[in-house]
C-alpha positions as CSV (number, residue, x, y, z in Angstrom):
1,M,0.0,0.0,0.0
2,V,1.4,3.5,-1.0
3,Q,1.6,5.7,2.1
4,L,0.8,9.4,1.2
5,S,1.8,10.8,4.7
6,G,-0.5,13.9,4.6
7,L,0.6,15.0,1.2
8,I,-3.1,15.7,0.4
9,S,-4.6,16.5,3.7
10,G,-1.7,18.6,5.0
11,L,-1.7,16.7,8.2
12,D,1.5,15.0,9.6
13,T,0.0,11.7,9.8
14,A,3.2,10.0,10.5
15,S,3.7,11.9,13.6
16,I,0.1,11.5,14.7
17,V,0.4,7.7,14.3
18,S,3.7,7.6,16.0
19,Q,2.2,9.6,19.1
20,L,-0.7,7.4,19.3
21,V,1.3,4.2,19.2
22,A,3.8,5.7,21.8
23,V,0.8,6.2,24.1
24,E,-0.2,2.7,23.5
25,R,3.4,1.4,24.4
26,A,3.7,3.6,27.6
27,P,2.7,0.9,30.0
28,A,5.3,-1.4,28.6
29,N,8.0,1.1,29.6
30,K,6.9,1.0,33.1
31,L,7.0,-2.8,33.1
32,A,10.4,-2.8,31.6
33,T,11.7,-0.6,34.4
34,N,10.1,-3.1,36.9
35,K,11.9,-5.9,35.1
36,S,15.1,-4.0,35.1
37,N,14.7,-3.5,38.9
38,L,14.2,-7.3,39.4
39,V,17.4,-7.8,37.3
40,A,19.4,-5.5,39.6
41,Q,18.0,-7.4,42.7
42,E,19.1,-10.7,41.2
43,S,22.6,-9.2,40.7
44,I,22.7,-8.3,44.4
45,L,21.6,-11.8,45.3
46,A,24.3,-13.4,43.1
47,S,27.0,-11.2,44.8
48,L,25.6,-12.2,48.2
49,G,25.6,-15.8,47.3
50,A,29.3,-15.5,46.1
51,R,30.3,-13.8,49.4
52,M,28.5,-16.3,51.5
53,T,30.1,-19.1,49.6
54,G,33.6,-17.6,50.3
55,L,32.7,-17.4,54.0
56,A,31.6,-21.0,54.0
57,D,35.0,-22.0,52.2
58,T,36.9,-20.0,54.8
59,L,35.1,-21.9,57.6
60,K,35.7,-25.3,56.0
61,G,39.4,-24.5,56.3
62,M,39.0,-24.1,60.0
63,D,36.9,-27.0,61.1
64,L,39.8,-29.3,62.0
65,A,42.4,-28.9,64.7
66,S,45.2,-29.2,62.2
67,E,43.9,-26.3,60.3
68,T,43.1,-24.0,63.1
69,R,46.3,-24.7,65.0
70,A,49.2,-22.7,63.2
71,I,52.6,-24.0,64.2
72,S,56.0,-22.8,63.5
73,A,59.1,-25.0,63.6
74,T,62.7,-23.8,63.6
75,V,66.2,-25.3,64.1
76,S,69.2,-23.6,65.6
77,D,71.3,-24.6,62.6
78,T,70.1,-25.5,59.1
79,A,73.4,-27.3,58.1
80,H,72.4,-30.5,59.8
81,V,68.6,-30.7,60.0
82,A,65.5,-29.1,58.4
83,I,62.1,-29.2,60.2
84,A,58.5,-28.8,59.3
85,A,55.5,-29.2,61.5
86,S,51.7,-29.5,61.1
87,G,48.9,-28.2,63.3
88,T,48.9,-31.7,65.1
89,A,52.4,-31.2,66.5
90,A,53.0,-30.7,70.1
91,T,54.8,-27.6,71.1
92,G,58.3,-27.9,72.7
93,E,62.0,-28.1,72.2
94,H,64.0,-31.1,71.1
95,S,67.7,-31.7,71.0
96,V,68.6,-33.4,67.6
97,R,72.0,-34.9,66.6
98,V,72.6,-36.5,63.3
99,V,74.7,-39.5,63.6
100,A,74.6,-40.6,59.9
101,T,72.6,-39.7,56.9
102,A,70.9,-42.4,54.7
103,R,72.4,-43.0,51.4
104,A,71.7,-45.3,48.3
105,Q,73.8,-48.1,47.1
106,V,75.8,-47.6,43.8
107,A,77.3,-50.4,41.9
108,A,79.8,-50.0,38.9
109,S,80.2,-52.3,36.0
110,R,83.5,-53.5,34.8
111,T,85.5,-51.1,32.6
112,F,84.8,-51.1,28.8
113,T,87.1,-49.4,26.2
114,S,84.1,-48.1,24.3
115,Q,80.4,-47.3,25.0
116,D,79.3,-48.0,21.4
117,A,77.2,-50.9,20.2
118,G,79.1,-54.2,19.9
119,V,80.9,-53.7,23.3
120,M,79.2,-56.7,24.6
121,G,77.8,-60.0,23.6
122,V,74.6,-61.7,24.7
123,G,74.0,-61.3,28.4
124,S,71.7,-60.3,31.2
125,V,71.4,-59.1,34.8
126,T,68.6,-59.7,37.2
127,F,67.9,-57.1,39.8
128,N,66.8,-58.4,43.3
129,A,65.5,-55.6,45.3
130,A,64.7,-56.3,49.1
131,A,61.1,-55.9,48.4
132,G,59.6,-56.7,45.1
133,T,59.7,-59.1,42.2
134,P,63.1,-59.7,40.5
135,V,63.4,-57.9,37.2
136,S,65.8,-59.0,34.4
137,V,67.3,-56.9,31.6
138,S,69.1,-58.5,28.7
139,W,71.3,-57.3,25.8
140,D,73.1,-58.4,22.8
141,A,75.9,-57.2,20.5
142,T,73.6,-54.6,18.9
143,D,73.3,-52.6,22.1
144,S,75.5,-49.7,23.3
145,L,76.1,-49.0,27.0
146,S,73.6,-46.1,26.8
147,A,70.9,-48.5,25.3
148,I,71.4,-50.9,28.2
149,A,71.2,-48.1,30.7
150,D,67.9,-46.8,29.1
151,R,66.6,-50.4,29.3
152,M,67.3,-50.6,32.9
153,N,65.7,-47.3,33.7
154,A,62.6,-48.5,31.8
155,A,62.3,-51.8,33.4
156,G,61.0,-50.7,36.8
157,A,63.7,-52.5,38.6
158,G,64.2,-49.8,41.3
159,V,67.4,-48.5,40.0
160,T,68.7,-45.6,37.9
161,A,71.4,-46.4,35.4
162,S,74.0,-44.1,33.5
163,V,77.2,-44.2,31.8
164,L,80.3,-42.8,33.3
165,K,83.5,-41.9,31.4
166,V,86.5,-42.9,33.4
167,D,90.2,-42.5,32.9
168,T,90.5,-45.9,31.2
169,G,87.2,-46.1,29.3
170,Y,83.6,-46.3,30.4
171,R,81.6,-47.9,33.2
172,L,77.9,-48.2,33.7
173,L,76.8,-47.0,37.1
174,V,73.6,-48.4,38.8
175,R,72.2,-46.5,41.7
176,S,69.4,-48.0,43.9
177,N,66.4,-45.5,44.0
178,D,65.8,-46.2,47.6
179,T,68.2,-45.2,50.4
180,G,69.1,-47.4,53.3
181,T,70.2,-51.0,53.7
182,A,66.5,-52.1,52.9
183,G,66.8,-50.4,49.6
184,A,70.1,-52.0,48.4
185,T,69.9,-54.1,45.3
186,T,71.6,-57.5,44.7
187,F,72.6,-58.7,41.1
188,T,72.6,-61.9,39.3
189,D,74.8,-61.9,36.3
190,A,74.5,-64.2,33.1
191,G,76.3,-64.5,29.9
192,D,78.5,-61.6,28.7
193,N,77.7,-59.5,31.8
194,L,78.5,-56.3,33.4
195,D,80.1,-57.9,36.6
196,L,77.5,-56.1,38.8
197,A,77.3,-59.1,41.1
198,N,81.1,-58.7,42.0
199,A,81.0,-57.2,45.6
200,A,84.1,-55.3,44.8
201,N,82.1,-53.4,42.2
202,I,79.7,-51.8,44.9
203,T,81.3,-48.4,45.0
204,V,78.9,-46.9,47.5
205,T,77.4,-49.1,50.3
206,A,73.9,-48.5,51.2
207,R,73.4,-46.9,54.7
208,D,70.7,-46.2,57.1
209,A,70.1,-42.9,58.7
210,Q,70.7,-42.5,62.4
211,V,69.6,-39.7,64.5
212,S,69.5,-38.9,68.2
213,I,66.4,-37.2,69.4
214,D,66.6,-36.0,73.1
215,G,69.3,-38.6,73.7
216,V,67.5,-41.6,72.1
217,T,69.1,-42.9,68.8
218,I,66.6,-44.1,66.1
219,T,67.3,-45.7,62.8
220,R,65.4,-45.1,59.4
221,S,66.0,-46.0,55.9
222,K,65.4,-42.4,54.7
223,N,66.7,-38.9,55.6
224,L,63.1,-37.7,55.8
225,I,61.7,-38.8,59.0
226,D,58.1,-38.0,59.8
227,D,57.1,-40.8,62.2
228,A,59.4,-40.1,65.1
229,L,57.7,-37.0,66.6
230,P,53.9,-36.7,65.8
231,G,53.2,-33.9,63.4
232,V,56.9,-33.1,62.9
233,T,59.1,-33.9,59.8
234,L,62.8,-33.9,60.2
235,T,65.0,-34.0,57.1
236,L,68.5,-35.0,57.9
237,K,71.1,-33.1,55.8
238,A,74.5,-33.9,57.4
239,A,76.0,-35.7,60.2
240,H,77.2,-33.7,63.3
241,A,80.9,-33.6,63.7
242,A,82.2,-34.6,67.2
243,T,82.8,-30.9,68.0
244,D,79.3,-29.7,66.8
245,A,76.7,-28.6,69.3
246,D,73.4,-30.5,69.1
247,T,70.8,-28.8,66.9
248,L,67.9,-27.5,68.9
249,A,64.5,-27.9,67.1
250,T,61.8,-25.8,68.4
251,V,58.0,-26.3,67.8
252,A,55.8,-23.4,68.8
253,V,52.4,-21.7,68.3
254,D,52.7,-19.3,65.2
255,H,50.8,-16.2,66.5
256,D,51.1,-14.3,63.2
257,A,49.9,-17.3,61.2
258,S,47.0,-17.9,63.7
259,K,46.0,-14.2,63.6
260,A,46.1,-14.2,59.8
261,K,43.6,-17.3,59.7
262,V,41.3,-15.6,62.1
263,Q,41.5,-12.3,60.2
264,K,40.6,-14.2,57.1
265,F,37.4,-15.4,58.7
266,V,36.7,-11.9,59.9
267,D,37.1,-10.4,56.5
268,A,34.9,-13.1,54.9
269,Y,32.1,-12.5,57.5
270,N,32.4,-8.8,57.0
271,A,32.1,-9.2,53.2
272,V,28.7,-10.7,53.7
273,A,27.6,-8.5,56.7
274,S,28.6,-5.3,54.8
275,L,26.5,-6.1,51.6
276,V,23.5,-7.2,53.8
277,N,23.7,-4.0,56.0
278,D,24.1,-1.7,52.9
279,Q,20.8,-3.2,51.5
280,L,18.8,-2.9,54.9
281,T,20.1,0.3,56.5
282,Y,18.2,3.5,55.9
283,S,20.4,6.5,55.9
284,G,18.0,9.2,55.2
285,T,17.8,8.6,51.4
286,T,15.0,6.4,50.1
287,K,16.4,3.3,48.4
288,G,15.1,2.3,45.0
289,A,13.2,-0.5,43.8
290,D,16.4,-1.9,42.3
291,T,17.6,-2.7,45.8
292,L,16.6,-5.3,48.5
293,F,15.8,-2.7,51.1
294,G,13.4,-4.1,53.7
295,D,13.7,-7.7,52.1
296,S,12.6,-10.4,54.6
297,T,15.2,-12.9,53.4
298,L,17.9,-10.5,54.0
299,R,16.6,-9.5,57.4
300,G,16.4,-13.1,58.5
301,L,20.0,-13.6,57.4
302,Q,21.1,-10.5,59.2
303,R,19.5,-11.7,62.4
304,T,21.0,-15.3,62.0
305,L,24.5,-14.0,61.5
306,S,24.6,-11.5,64.3
307,T,23.0,-13.7,66.8
308,F,25.4,-16.6,65.9
309,V,28.6,-14.5,66.3
310,A,27.3,-12.9,69.5
311,D,26.3,-16.1,71.2
312,T,28.6,-18.6,73.1
313,H,29.4,-22.0,71.7
314,G,30.2,-24.8,74.2
315,G,31.3,-22.1,76.7
316,K,33.5,-20.3,74.1
317,S,32.9,-17.1,72.2
318,L,34.6,-14.8,69.6
319,S,35.0,-12.1,72.2
320,Q,37.4,-14.4,74.1
321,L,39.6,-14.3,71.1
322,G,39.5,-10.6,70.9
323,I,36.8,-10.4,68.2
324,S,33.9,-8.0,68.7
325,L,30.7,-7.2,66.8
326,D,29.9,-3.5,66.2
327,R,26.7,-1.7,65.8
328,A,26.8,-2.0,62.0
329,G,27.0,-5.8,62.3
330,K,30.6,-6.1,61.4
331,L,33.4,-8.0,63.2
332,S,36.7,-6.6,64.3
333,L,39.8,-8.3,65.7
334,D,41.7,-6.7,68.5
335,A,45.4,-7.9,67.9
336,T,46.4,-7.3,71.5
337,K,43.6,-9.2,73.1
338,F,44.1,-11.9,70.4
339,D,47.7,-12.4,71.2
340,A,47.0,-12.4,75.0
341,A,44.3,-15.2,74.5
342,I,46.7,-17.3,72.3
343,T,49.6,-16.8,74.7
344,K,47.3,-18.1,77.5
345,D,45.8,-20.9,75.6
346,G,47.5,-22.1,72.4
347,D,44.5,-24.2,71.4
348,A,42.0,-21.3,72.0
349,I,41.0,-21.0,68.2
350,T,40.6,-24.9,68.1
351,G,38.4,-24.8,71.2
352,L,36.0,-22.4,69.5
353,F,36.0,-23.2,65.8
354,V,36.5,-27.0,66.0
355,T,35.7,-28.5,69.6
356,A,32.7,-26.2,70.1
357,G,31.6,-26.7,66.5
358,F,31.5,-22.9,65.5
359,A,33.0,-23.4,62.2
360,T,30.7,-26.4,61.1
361,D,27.6,-24.9,62.6
362,L,28.1,-21.5,60.8
363,T,28.9,-23.3,57.6
364,T,25.6,-25.1,57.8
365,A,23.7,-21.9,58.5
366,T,25.3,-20.2,55.5
367,E,24.6,-23.2,53.3
368,N,20.8,-23.0,54.3
369,Y,20.9,-19.9,52.1
370,T,23.4,-20.7,49.4
371,R,22.4,-24.4,48.7
372,G,21.5,-24.8,45.0
373,G,17.7,-25.5,44.3
374,T,16.5,-25.6,47.9
375,G,18.5,-22.7,49.5
376,L,16.7,-19.5,50.5
377,L,18.6,-17.4,48.1
378,A,17.8,-19.9,45.3
379,G,14.2,-19.7,46.2
380,K,14.2,-16.0,46.1
381,K,15.8,-16.0,42.7
382,T,13.1,-18.4,41.5
383,A,10.4,-16.0,42.7
384,L,12.1,-13.0,40.9
385,D,12.5,-15.1,37.8
386,A,8.8,-15.7,37.9
387,R,7.9,-12.1,38.3
388,M,10.2,-11.0,35.5
389,K,8.6,-13.8,33.2
390,I,5.1,-12.2,33.9
391,Y,6.4,-8.7,33.2
392,Q,8.0,-9.8,29.9
393,Q,4.8,-11.5,28.9
394,Q,2.8,-8.3,29.6
395,I,5.4,-6.2,27.7
396,D,5.1,-8.6,24.7
397,Q,1.3,-8.3,24.8
398,I,1.4,-4.4,24.9
399,N,4.0,-4.2,22.1
400,K,1.9,-6.6,20.1
401,A,-1.1,-4.4,20.5
402,A,0.9,-1.3,19.7
403,D,2.2,-2.9,16.5
404,A,-1.2,-3.7,15.5
405,L,-2.4,-0.2,16.2
406,D,0.5,1.2,14.2
407,T,-0.4,-1.0,11.2
408,R,-4.1,-0.2,11.5
409,L,-3.8,3.7,11.9
410,T,-1.1,3.8,9.1
411,A,-3.6,1.9,6.8
412,D,-6.5,4.1,7.9
413,F,-4.6,7.4,7.3
414,T,-3.2,6.2,4.0
415,K,-6.8,5.3,2.8
416,L,-8.0,8.7,3.9
417,E,-5.3,10.5,1.9
418,Q,-6.2,8.3,-1.1
419,T,-9.8,9.0,-0.8
420,M,-9.1,12.9,-0.5
421,S,-6.8,12.7,-3.5
422,T,-9.7,11.1,-5.6
423,L,-12.1,13.7,-4.4
424,Q,-9.7,16.5,-5.3
425,G,-9.3,15.2,-8.7
426,Q,-13.0,14.9,-9.2
427,S,-13.4,18.5,-8.1
428,S,-10.8,19.8,-10.5
429,Y,-12.5,17.9,-13.3
430,I,-15.9,19.4,-12.6
431,A,-14.4,22.9,-12.3
432,K,-12.9,22.5,-15.8
433,I,-16.1,21.3,-17.5
434,G,-18.3,23.8,-15.7
């Protein structure tokens, strides 16, 4: 259909149609604003959910004694011993003296004038480890010493082989992977062999580690000893000489690490509390519909959190660790009071967060909100989604009606212009023949 757009009538029909259609669409604009507000509310919920998940993750890292009990471990000299300790270690001092470090056995083959293929005929060796099934490796005249070494390394025989150039030629070295006498390997030679079974070719004898701890000597097959003192790992580095003083190993509560762990909880809690408070607190300016001001779910969460952190748990409380709750619902840590509490009782954090169940119980409380599908935040999001769906349906209906009005008015005005054009033509014709 040809649109004349007021060329005959002199009316701006396009503008008239546009204004009438705009009036028809006006309710959709309000609905779109309402939907946009709900989108903003969902964004707040998503941010809240992420912060609460962060709080739960922090608490899950504080629900075991080994996690809440920060321990430092030091030695008076690092030349002989290194030390590490977990949260289960008992505090105290230990006198450590390394008598001998553990070492692995090394065997060397007979000497060859060349390392190339053809240096040997057909032969084999069987590796007999103290534990495990014997493993055999064979070779022939097509193999070089390097090829034989590679075959040994790939055989899973518990050894590492390599070729060593010596003054008079080449020797193949075979080192046991495990230290200590229990890790020593015996050999059974056959055919044109490497002569590894010859006791004279054991160039380094396997040796166990020996260390005296508080005057009691213990023997282990490895230099890493993690079963002597519970929660403590000693790494033996070198034997003490007769004139060397014993190494003093100290295990103590690490106040700074403990404080950092508790501060991490305080920060994670405050991230949640600050968002909730920002949404619910009236500061003299009316909050818009794109916020969750006055929301019952957030009010319930605020009450749950503030009550939980203010209460005692098994006779323990956050205040005993120097943690206080302010009027804005946020926690703060007094470093001086915290240090005093930990100095008095090194297990104070464990007593509250683990023994009294504070970490587990607060985690459960947060997960009641963040749980997918059945959590309170998920339920609220579902309700918002349903409202947005209704708004969108109404917007679509209004826009459909507006589009139909646009089409109808455009057609009507075009027909009017065409009719007026026809009448104008007839009038001109009558005037001519009159």
